[in-house]
N, CA, C, O and the ligand as a Tripos MOL2 file, in Angstrom:
@<TRIPOS>MOLECULE
protein
  229   227    58     0     0
PROTEIN
NO_CHARGES

@<TRIPOS>ATOM
      1 N         101.1300  -21.5160   33.9920 N.3       1 MET1
      2 CA        100.0700  -21.7490   34.9870 C.3       1 MET1
      3 C          98.8670  -20.3280   34.9500 C.2       1 MET1
      4 O          99.1480  -19.1600   34.6820 O.2       1 MET1
      5 N          97.8630  -20.7430   35.2150 N.am      2 CYS2
      6 CA         96.5910  -19.8260   35.2300 C.3       2 CYS2
      7 C          96.8470  -18.9380   36.4040 C.2       2 CYS2
      8 O          97.0190  -19.4720   37.5000 O.2       2 CYS2
      9 N          96.8930  -17.5480   36.2820 N.am      3 ASP3
     10 CA         96.8490  -16.4860   37.1750 C.3       3 ASP3
     11 C          95.6170  -15.6820   37.2020 C.2       3 ASP3
     12 O          95.5100  -14.6600   37.8810 O.2       3 ASP3
     13 N          94.4900  -16.2670   36.2890 N.am      4 HIS4
     14 CA         93.4200  -15.5210   36.2260 C.3       4 HIS4
     15 C          92.3720  -15.8190   37.4350 C.2       4 HIS4
     16 O          92.2550  -16.9600   37.8810 O.2       4 HIS4
     17 N          91.6150  -14.7180   37.9390 N.am      5 SER5
     18 CA         90.6120  -14.8710   38.9350 C.3       5 SER5
     19 C          89.1070  -14.5420   38.4590 C.2       5 SER5
     20 O          88.7800  -13.3960   38.1490 O.2       5 SER5
     21 N          88.2980  -15.5320   38.4280 N.am      6 PRO6
     22 CA         88.5340  -16.7660   39.0510 C.3       6 PRO6
     23 C          89.1510  -17.6820   38.2290 C.2       6 PRO6
     24 O          88.8870  -17.5050   37.0400 O.2       6 PRO6
     25 N          89.9970  -18.7410   38.5080 N.am      7 ALA7
     26 CA         90.7690  -19.4570   37.6390 C.3       7 ALA7
     27 C          89.9960  -19.9330   36.4280 C.2       7 ALA7
     28 O          88.7690  -20.0210   36.3980 O.2       7 ALA7
     29 N          90.7970  -20.2260   35.4540 N.am      8 CYS8
     30 CA         90.1820  -20.9300   34.1110 C.3       8 CYS8
     31 C          89.8440  -22.4310   34.3990 C.2       8 CYS8
     32 O          90.4280  -23.1370   35.2200 O.2       8 CYS8
     33 N          88.8560  -22.7850   33.6280 N.am      9 PRO9
     34 CA         88.6840  -24.3470   33.7300 C.3       9 PRO9
     35 C          89.7200  -25.1290   33.0750 C.2       9 PRO9
     36 O          90.3880  -24.7930   32.0970 O.2       9 PRO9
     37 N          89.7750  -26.2650   33.7650 N.am     10 GLN10
     38 CA         90.8960  -27.2890   33.7380 C.3      10 GLN10
     39 C          90.5340  -27.8450   32.1630 C.2      10 GLN10
     40 O          89.4350  -27.6210   31.6560 O.2      10 GLN10
     41 N          91.5270  -28.5430   31.5170 N.am     11 THR11
     42 CA         91.2700  -29.2270   30.2270 C.3      11 THR11
     43 C          90.0630  -30.4330   30.5200 C.2      11 THR11
     44 O          89.2520  -30.8740   29.7060 O.2      11 THR11
     45 N          90.1690  -30.6620   31.4090 N.am     12 THR12
     46 CA         89.2670  -31.8630   31.7620 C.3      12 THR12
     47 C          87.7910  -31.5250   32.0960 C.2      12 THR12
     48 O          86.9300  -32.3960   32.2220 O.2      12 THR12
     49 N          87.5590  -30.1830   32.2310 N.am     13 ASP13
     50 CA         86.3480  -29.6570   32.5320 C.3      13 ASP13
     51 C          85.3200  -29.5130   31.3590 C.2      13 ASP13
     52 O          85.6670  -29.1040   30.2510 O.2      13 ASP13
     53 N          84.1230  -29.8470   31.6470 N.am     14 ALA14
     54 CA         83.2380  -29.6440   30.4480 C.3      14 ALA14
     55 C          83.1560  -28.2590   29.7740 C.2      14 ALA14
     56 O          82.7260  -28.1440   28.6260 O.2      14 ALA14
     57 N          83.5470  -27.2820   30.4570 N.am     15 ASN15
     58 CA         83.7220  -25.7060   29.8720 C.3      15 ASN15
     59 C          84.8980  -25.4200   29.6870 C.2      15 ASN15
     60 O          85.2020  -24.2510   29.9230 O.2      15 ASN15
     61 N          86.0040  -26.3790   29.1940 N.am     16 CYS16
     62 CA         87.4140  -26.2250   29.2380 C.3      16 CYS16
     63 C          87.6820  -25.1140   28.0460 C.2      16 CYS16
     64 O          88.7910  -24.5840   27.9860 O.2      16 CYS16
     65 N          86.7670  -24.8110   27.2070 N.am     17 CYS17
     66 CA         87.0490  -23.9410   25.9230 C.3      17 CYS17
     67 C          86.4610  -22.6400   26.3720 C.2      17 CYS17
     68 O          86.2750  -21.8140   25.4780 O.2      17 CYS17
     69 N          86.1380  -22.3100   27.5810 N.am     18 SER18
     70 CA         85.8430  -20.9570   28.0650 C.3      18 SER18
     71 C          86.9310  -20.2750   28.7470 C.2      18 SER18
     72 O          86.7490  -19.2120   29.3400 O.2      18 SER18
     73 N          88.2270  -20.9470   28.6690 N.am     19 ALA19
     74 CA         89.4030  -20.3230   29.6440 C.3      19 ALA19
     75 C          89.7080  -19.1550   28.4050 C.2      19 ALA19
     76 O          89.3160  -19.0440   27.2430 O.2      19 ALA19
     77 N          90.5500  -18.4120   29.2230 N.am     20 HIS20
     78 CA         91.1330  -17.1510   28.5460 C.3      20 HIS20
     79 C          91.7670  -17.2260   27.2400 C.2      20 HIS20
     80 O          92.4550  -18.2440   27.1630 O.2      20 HIS20
     81 N          91.7840  -16.5780   26.2750 N.am     21 VAL21
     82 CA         92.5630  -16.6830   24.9960 C.3      21 VAL21
     83 C          93.7820  -16.1700   25.4540 C.2      21 VAL21
     84 O          93.7700  -15.0870   26.0390 O.2      21 VAL21
     85 N          94.8720  -16.7960   25.2780 N.am     22 THR22
     86 CA         96.3330  -16.1820   25.7810 C.3      22 THR22
     87 C          96.9590  -15.9020   24.3090 C.2      22 THR22
     88 O          97.8030  -15.0060   24.3060 O.2      22 THR22
     89 N          96.7160  -16.4580   23.1750 N.am     23 ALA23
     90 CA         97.2730  -16.1040   21.8380 C.3      23 ALA23
     91 C          96.4020  -16.2960   20.7400 C.2      23 ALA23
     92 O          96.1830  -17.4300   20.3150 O.2      23 ALA23
     93 N          95.8650  -15.2490   20.2220 N.am     24 ASP24
     94 CA         94.8960  -15.3130   19.3020 C.3      24 ASP24
     95 C          95.4590  -15.0840   17.9120 C.2      24 ASP24
     96 O          95.9840  -14.0460   17.5110 O.2      24 ASP24
     97 N          95.2520  -16.3130   17.1760 N.am     25 HIS25
     98 CA         95.5840  -16.4700   15.8090 C.3      25 HIS25
     99 C          94.3780  -16.6360   14.8990 C.2      25 HIS25
    100 O          94.4690  -17.4290   13.9620 O.2      25 HIS25
    101 N          93.2400  -15.9430   15.1000 N.am     26 SER26
    102 CA         92.1780  -15.9900   14.5480 C.3      26 SER26
    103 C          92.1920  -15.8690   13.0060 C.2      26 SER26
    104 O          91.4320  -16.5110   12.2810 O.2      26 SER26
    105 N          93.1780  -14.9380   12.5410 N.am     27 GLU27
    106 CA         93.4230  -14.7410   11.1530 C.3      27 GLU27
    107 C          93.8840  -16.2220   10.5020 C.2      27 GLU27
    108 O          93.5660  -16.4810    9.3420 O.2      27 GLU27
    109 N          94.5230  -17.0180   11.1790 N.am     28 GLN28
    110 CA         94.8140  -18.4160   10.8670 C.3      28 GLN28
    111 C          93.8780  -19.3700   11.0700 C.2      28 GLN28
    112 O          94.0190  -20.4950   10.5880 O.2      28 GLN28
    113 N          92.5070  -18.9260   12.0240 N.am     29 GLY29
    114 CA         91.7020  -20.0370   12.2380 C.3      29 GLY29
    115 C          91.9140  -20.6260   13.7500 C.2      29 GLY29
    116 O          91.1630  -21.5660   14.0100 O.2      29 GLY29
    117 N          92.6690  -20.2930   14.6250 N.am     30 TRP30
    118 CA         93.0400  -20.9100   15.7900 C.3      30 TRP30
    119 C          93.4240  -19.9360   16.7320 C.2      30 TRP30
    120 O          93.9400  -18.8780   16.3730 O.2      30 TRP30
    121 N          93.1490  -20.2980   18.2620 N.am     31 CYS31
    122 CA         93.6200  -19.4780   19.1830 C.3      31 CYS31
    123 C          93.9920  -20.5550   20.3000 C.2      31 CYS31
    124 O          93.3340  -21.5900   20.4110 O.2      31 CYS31
    125 N          95.0300  -20.2760   21.0830 N.am     32 ARG32
    126 CA         95.5030  -20.7820   22.4400 C.3      32 ARG32
    127 C          94.7720  -20.1660   23.4800 C.2      32 ARG32
    128 O          94.4760  -18.9770   23.5960 O.2      32 ARG32
    129 N          94.4510  -21.3680   24.4170 N.am     33 LEU33
    130 CA         93.8230  -20.8000   25.5960 C.3      33 LEU33
    131 C          94.6750  -20.7590   26.7680 C.2      33 LEU33
    132 O          95.7620  -21.3290   26.6840 O.2      33 LEU33
    133 N          94.3450  -20.1560   27.8870 N.am     34 CYS34
    134 CA         94.9710  -20.1690   28.9770 C.3      34 CYS34
    135 C          95.4760  -21.6410   29.4410 C.2      34 CYS34
    136 O          96.6510  -21.7980   29.7740 O.2      34 CYS34
    137 N          94.5490  -22.7100   29.4520 N.am     35 ASN35
    138 CA         94.8750  -24.1030   29.9890 C.3      35 ASN35
    139 C          95.4220  -24.7710   28.9210 C.2      35 ASN35
    140 O          95.2490  -25.9890   28.9220 O.2      35 ASN35
    141 N          96.1670  -24.1870   27.8160 N.am     36 GLY36
    142 CA         96.9410  -24.9620   26.8610 C.3      36 GLY36
    143 C          96.0300  -25.6560   25.7300 C.2      36 GLY36
    144 O          96.5030  -26.3770   24.8510 O.2      36 GLY36
    145 N          94.8090  -25.3820   25.8470 N.am     37 ILE37
    146 CA         93.9810  -25.7020   24.7120 C.3      37 ILE37
    147 C          94.2000  -25.1310   23.3460 C.2      37 ILE37
    148 O          94.2270  -23.9010   23.2920 O.2      37 ILE37
    149 N          94.3580  -25.7800   22.2600 N.am     38 VAL38
    150 CA         94.2420  -25.0650   20.9740 C.3      38 VAL38
    151 C          92.9900  -25.3000   20.3520 C.2      38 VAL38
    152 O          92.5700  -26.4050   20.0110 O.2      38 VAL38
    153 N          92.3260  -24.0480   20.2020 N.am     39 LEU39
    154 CA         90.7000  -24.0420   19.7260 C.3      39 LEU39
    155 C          90.6970  -23.4390   18.2410 C.2      39 LEU39
    156 O          91.1510  -22.3420   17.9160 O.2      39 LEU39
    157 N          90.1490  -24.2920   17.4930 N.am     40 PHE40
    158 CA         90.1070  -23.8440   15.9290 C.3      40 PHE40
    159 C          88.5940  -23.5310   15.7410 C.2      40 PHE40
    160 O          87.6500  -24.1040   16.2860 O.2      40 PHE40
    161 N          88.5620  -22.4160   14.7820 N.am     41 ASP41
    162 CA         87.1310  -21.7920   14.4780 C.3      41 ASP41
    163 C          86.3100  -22.8230   13.8270 C.2      41 ASP41
    164 O          85.1570  -22.4480   13.6160 O.2      41 ASP41
    165 N          86.5770  -23.9640   13.4680 N.am     42 ASP42
    166 CA         85.6530  -25.0770   12.9190 C.3      42 ASP42
    167 C          85.1100  -25.9200   13.8320 C.2      42 ASP42
    168 O          84.4020  -26.8670   13.4880 O.2      42 ASP42
    169 N          85.4330  -25.6100   15.2310 N.am     43 GLY43
    170 CA         84.5520  -26.0640   16.4090 C.3      43 GLY43
    171 C          85.3550  -27.5850   16.9130 C.2      43 GLY43
    172 O          84.8220  -28.3630   17.7040 O.2      43 GLY43
    173 N          86.6790  -27.8120   16.3070 N.am     44 HIS44
    174 CA         87.5250  -28.6610   17.0190 C.3      44 HIS44
    175 C          88.3340  -28.0750   18.0050 C.2      44 HIS44
    176 O          88.2540  -26.8470   17.9670 O.2      44 HIS44
    177 N          89.1150  -28.5230   18.9080 N.am     45 TYR45
    178 CA         90.1270  -28.1580   19.7950 C.3      45 TYR45
    179 C          90.9720  -29.2360   20.1430 C.2      45 TYR45
    180 O          90.5510  -30.3930   20.1320 O.2      45 TYR45
    181 N          92.3220  -28.8970   20.5040 N.am     46 LEU46
    182 CA         93.4270  -30.0100   20.9290 C.3      46 LEU46
    183 C          93.6430  -29.7040   22.0840 C.2      46 LEU46
    184 O          93.7670  -28.5240   22.4110 O.2      46 LEU46
    185 N          93.7360  -30.7440   22.9740 N.am     47 THR47
    186 CA         94.2100  -30.7020   24.3920 C.3      47 THR47
    187 C          95.5960  -30.8130   24.5630 C.2      47 THR47
    188 O          96.1410  -31.5170   23.7120 O.2      47 THR47
    189 N          96.3600  -30.2980   25.4560 N.am     48 PRO48
    190 CA         97.7930  -30.3690   25.5020 C.3      48 PRO48
    191 C          98.5810  -31.8680   25.2910 C.2      48 PRO48
    192 O          99.7650  -32.0380   25.0010 O.2      48 PRO48
    193 N          97.6250  -32.8030   25.5100 N.am     49 ASP49
    194 CA         98.1360  -34.2080   25.3070 C.3      49 ASP49
    195 C          97.9600  -34.6460   23.9110 C.2      49 ASP49
    196 O          98.2430  -35.7900   23.5580 O.2      49 ASP49
    197 N          97.4640  -33.6860   23.0580 N.am     50 GLY50
    198 CA         97.4240  -33.9360   21.6440 C.3      50 GLY50
    199 C          96.1810  -34.5040   21.0500 C.2      50 GLY50
    200 O          96.0300  -34.5660   19.8300 O.2      50 GLY50
    201 N          95.4110  -34.8630   21.7900 N.am     51 ARG51
    202 CA         94.0790  -35.3090   21.5520 C.3      51 ARG51
    203 C          93.1060  -34.4800   20.8970 C.2      51 ARG51
    204 O          92.9170  -33.4050   21.4670 O.2      51 ARG51
    205 N          92.3710  -34.7080   19.7510 N.am     52 ALA52
    206 CA         91.5370  -33.7300   19.2680 C.3      52 ALA52
    207 C          90.0590  -34.1230   19.7270 C.2      52 ALA52
    208 O          89.7000  -35.2890   19.8970 O.2      52 ALA52
    209 N          89.2170  -32.9590   19.9100 N.am     53 HIS53
    210 CA         88.0840  -33.1690   20.5230 C.3      53 HIS53
    211 C          86.9880  -32.2610   19.3560 C.2      53 HIS53
    212 O          87.3770  -31.4810   18.4870 O.2      53 HIS53
    213 N          85.8010  -32.5790   19.6070 N.am     54 LEU54
    214 CA         84.6940  -31.7470   18.7140 C.3      54 LEU54
    215 C          84.1420  -30.9450   19.9430 C.2      54 LEU54
    216 O          83.9060  -31.4990   21.0170 O.2      54 LEU54
    217 N          83.9620  -29.6880   19.7360 N.am     55 LEU55
    218 CA         83.4340  -28.8620   20.7620 C.3      55 LEU55
    219 C          81.9840  -29.1920   20.8690 C.2      55 LEU55
    220 O          81.3040  -29.2200   19.8440 O.2      55 LEU55
    221 N          81.3840  -29.4810   22.2130 N.am     56 ALA56
    222 CA         79.9290  -29.8970   22.2150 C.3      56 ALA56
    223 C          79.2330  -28.6700   22.1470 C.2      56 ALA56
    224 O          79.7640  -27.6040   22.4570 O.2      56 ALA56
    225 N          77.9890  -28.7800   21.7300 N.am     57 GLY57
    226 CA         77.0090  -27.6430   21.6830 C.3      57 GLY57
    227 C          77.1940  -26.7560   20.4720 C.2      57 GLY57
    228 O          76.4600  -25.7820   20.3020 O.2      57 GLY57
    229 ZN         93.7060  -18.2260   33.0260 Zn       58 ZN58
@<TRIPOS>BOND
     1     1     2 1
     2     2     3 1
     3     3     4 2
     4     3     5 am
     5     5     6 1
     6     6     7 1
     7     7     8 2
     8     7     9 am
     9     9    10 1
    10    10    11 1
    11    11    12 2
    12    11    13 am
    13    13    14 1
    14    14    15 1
    15    15    16 2
    16    15    17 am
    17    17    18 1
    18    18    19 1
    19    19    20 2
    20    19    21 am
    21    21    22 1
    22    22    23 1
    23    23    24 2
    24    23    25 am
    25    25    26 1
    26    26    27 1
    27    27    28 2
    28    27    29 am
    29    29    30 1
    30    30    31 1
    31    31    32 2
    32    31    33 am
    33    33    34 1
    34    34    35 1
    35    35    36 2
    36    35    37 am
    37    37    38 1
    38    38    39 1
    39    39    40 2
    40    39    41 am
    41    41    42 1
    42    42    43 1
    43    43    44 2
    44    43    45 am
    45    45    46 1
    46    46    47 1
    47    47    48 2
    48    47    49 am
    49    49    50 1
    50    50    51 1
    51    51    52 2
    52    51    53 am
    53    53    54 1
    54    54    55 1
    55    55    56 2
    56    55    57 am
    57    57    58 1
    58    58    59 1
    59    59    60 2
    60    59    61 am
    61    61    62 1
    62    62    63 1
    63    63    64 2
    64    63    65 am
    65    65    66 1
    66    66    67 1
    67    67    68 2
    68    67    69 am
    69    69    70 1
    70    70    71 1
    71    71    72 2
    72    71    73 am
    73    73    74 1
    74    74    75 1
    75    75    76 2
    76    75    77 am
    77    77    78 1
    78    78    79 1
    79    79    80 2
    80    79    81 am
    81    81    82 1
    82    82    83 1
    83    83    84 2
    84    83    85 am
    85    85    86 1
    86    86    87 1
    87    87    88 2
    88    87    89 am
    89    89    90 1
    90    90    91 1
    91    91    92 2
    92    91    93 am
    93    93    94 1
    94    94    95 1
    95    95    96 2
    96    95    97 am
    97    97    98 1
    98    98    99 1
    99    99   100 2
   100    99   101 am
   101   101   102 1
   102   102   103 1
   103   103   104 2
   104   103   105 am
   105   105   106 1
   106   106   107 1
   107   107   108 2
   108   107   109 am
   109   109   110 1
   110   110   111 1
   111   111   112 2
   112   111   113 am
   113   113   114 1
   114   114   115 1
   115   115   116 2
   116   115   117 am
   117   117   118 1
   118   118   119 1
   119   119   120 2
   120   119   121 am
   121   121   122 1
   122   122   123 1
   123   123   124 2
   124   123   125 am
   125   125   126 1
   126   126   127 1
   127   127   128 2
   128   127   129 am
   129   129   130 1
   130   130   131 1
   131   131   132 2
   132   131   133 am
   133   133   134 1
   134   134   135 1
   135   135   136 2
   136   135   137 am
   137   137   138 1
   138   138   139 1
   139   139   140 2
   140   139   141 am
   141   141   142 1
   142   142   143 1
   143   143   144 2
   144   143   145 am
   145   145   146 1
   146   146   147 1
   147   147   148 2
   148   147   149 am
   149   149   150 1
   150   150   151 1
   151   151   152 2
   152   151   153 am
   153   153   154 1
   154   154   155 1
   155   155   156 2
   156   155   157 am
   157   157   158 1
   158   158   159 1
   159   159   160 2
   160   159   161 am
   161   161   162 1
   162   162   163 1
   163   163   164 2
   164   163   165 am
   165   165   166 1
   166   166   167 1
   167   167   168 2
   168   167   169 am
   169   169   170 1
   170   170   171 1
   171   171   172 2
   172   171   173 am
   173   173   174 1
   174   174   175 1
   175   175   176 2
   176   175   177 am
   177   177   178 1
   178   178   179 1
   179   179   180 2
   180   179   181 am
   181   181   182 1
   182   182   183 1
   183   183   184 2
   184   183   185 am
   185   185   186 1
   186   186   187 1
   187   187   188 2
   188   187   189 am
   189   189   190 1
   190   190   191 1
   191   191   192 2
   192   191   193 am
   193   193   194 1
   194   194   195 1
   195   195   196 2
   196   195   197 am
   197   197   198 1
   198   198   199 1
   199   199   200 2
   200   199   201 am
   201   201   202 1
   202   202   203 1
   203   203   204 2
   204   203   205 am
   205   205   206 1
   206   206   207 1
   207   207   208 2
   208   207   209 am
   209   209   210 1
   210   210   211 1
   211   211   212 2
   212   211   213 am
   213   213   214 1
   214   214   215 1
   215   215   216 2
   216   215   217 am
   217   217   218 1
   218   218   219 1
   219   219   220 2
   220   219   221 am
   221   221   222 1
   222   222   223 1
   223   223   224 2
   224   223   225 am
   225   225   226 1
   226   226   227 1
   227   227   228 2
@<TRIPOS>SUBSTRUCTURE
     1 MET1         2 RESIDUE 1 A MET
     2 CYS2         6 RESIDUE 1 A CYS
     3 ASP3        10 RESIDUE 1 A ASP
     4 HIS4        14 RESIDUE 1 A HIS
     5 SER5        18 RESIDUE 1 A SER
     6 PRO6        22 RESIDUE 1 A PRO
     7 ALA7        26 RESIDUE 1 A ALA
     8 CYS8        30 RESIDUE 1 A CYS
     9 PRO9        34 RESIDUE 1 A PRO
    10 GLN10       38 RESIDUE 1 A GLN
    11 THR11       42 RESIDUE 1 A THR
    12 THR12       46 RESIDUE 1 A THR
    13 ASP13       50 RESIDUE 1 A ASP
    14 ALA14       54 RESIDUE 1 A ALA
    15 ASN15       58 RESIDUE 1 A ASN
    16 CYS16       62 RESIDUE 1 A CYS
    17 CYS17       66 RESIDUE 1 A CYS
    18 SER18       70 RESIDUE 1 A SER
    19 ALA19       74 RESIDUE 1 A ALA
    20 HIS20       78 RESIDUE 1 A HIS
    21 VAL21       82 RESIDUE 1 A VAL
    22 THR22       86 RESIDUE 1 A THR
    23 ALA23       90 RESIDUE 1 A ALA
    24 ASP24       94 RESIDUE 1 A ASP
    25 HIS25       98 RESIDUE 1 A HIS
    26 SER26      102 RESIDUE 1 A SER
    27 GLU27      106 RESIDUE 1 A GLU
    28 GLN28      110 RESIDUE 1 A GLN
    29 GLY29      114 RESIDUE 1 A GLY
    30 TRP30      118 RESIDUE 1 A TRP
    31 CYS31      122 RESIDUE 1 A CYS
    32 ARG32      126 RESIDUE 1 A ARG
    33 LEU33      130 RESIDUE 1 A LEU
    34 CYS34      134 RESIDUE 1 A CYS
    35 ASN35      138 RESIDUE 1 A ASN
    36 GLY36      142 RESIDUE 1 A GLY
    37 ILE37      146 RESIDUE 1 A ILE
    38 VAL38      150 RESIDUE 1 A VAL
    39 LEU39      154 RESIDUE 1 A LEU
    40 PHE40      158 RESIDUE 1 A PHE
    41 ASP41      162 RESIDUE 1 A ASP
    42 ASP42      166 RESIDUE 1 A ASP
    43 GLY43      170 RESIDUE 1 A GLY
    44 HIS44      174 RESIDUE 1 A HIS
    45 TYR45      178 RESIDUE 1 A TYR
    46 LEU46      182 RESIDUE 1 A LEU
    47 THR47      186 RESIDUE 1 A THR
    48 PRO48      190 RESIDUE 1 A PRO
    49 ASP49      194 RESIDUE 1 A ASP
    50 GLY50      198 RESIDUE 1 A GLY
    51 ARG51      202 RESIDUE 1 A ARG
    52 ALA52      206 RESIDUE 1 A ALA
    53 HIS53      210 RESIDUE 1 A HIS
    54 LEU54      214 RESIDUE 1 A LEU
    55 LEU55      218 RESIDUE 1 A LEU
    56 ALA56      222 RESIDUE 1 A ALA
    57 GLY57      226 RESIDUE 1 A GLY
    58 ZN58       229 GROUP 0 **** ****
């Protein structure tokens, strides 16, 4: 669970990928965010339900 203040955005929020990075694997091209999202450096991300999304903007 998120213990940041202010709390990180939920996975359903438009700015979900602005959550804190909790596991940085940028040398492998991805990182895990506080809300469970896996963010790839090609602009895609996965939500905890296993769905792939394209980062908007
Ligand atoms: Zn957090």
